[in-house]
Phi, psi and omega in degrees: 000145181287162186299314182301316179297320179294321178296317179297315179303310183294319178297319178292319180298318179297313181297318180297318177305310180298319181295318176302319177296321179296317177298319182298332178276356178085012182277158179279151178267146176276169176300320179299316182293321177296317180297320174302317179297319178296316177301321179296316178297316179296319179297318179296322177296317180295319179299316178298317181297315179298321179295318180294321176299318180296318181298313181297319179299315179300313178299314180295322181296317177297318178293322177296316179299316181294319176297318179296319178298318177296320176299316180298321176297317179294319177301317179297317176298319178298317177303314180295318176298320178295320178295323177296317181295317178300317181295318179296316181299320179296314179298317178298317179300317178297313182295323178294319180295325178292324184278345182282148176295152182291324184242112177259158175290145179305138178085354180282135179263146180246180176094188182278143179252140181275138174254125182249000000 
């Protein structure tokens, strides 16, 4: 916790203790004392909220890192698959070239034809 926050926490705790002693004696609270009690409650709520935000941030960071790791794995798989496809295309082209006649008529196209 930062120094200012710690000082605020200590000041509120001390003031709330004094107010508690006053209440124990049955005395009425001033508007300022009531405000201090409310501020103490709000401060504690803010501290709890900040702690929860920190916990959620830590959890989300871990999940983001895990997701990034998975994305990297998928990218690597895609690279490997792409290399395999290129290799297969090369093999098919070689096999197709072997099966084609050596002398084709001008304008004749070779290779695989797509059927739609």
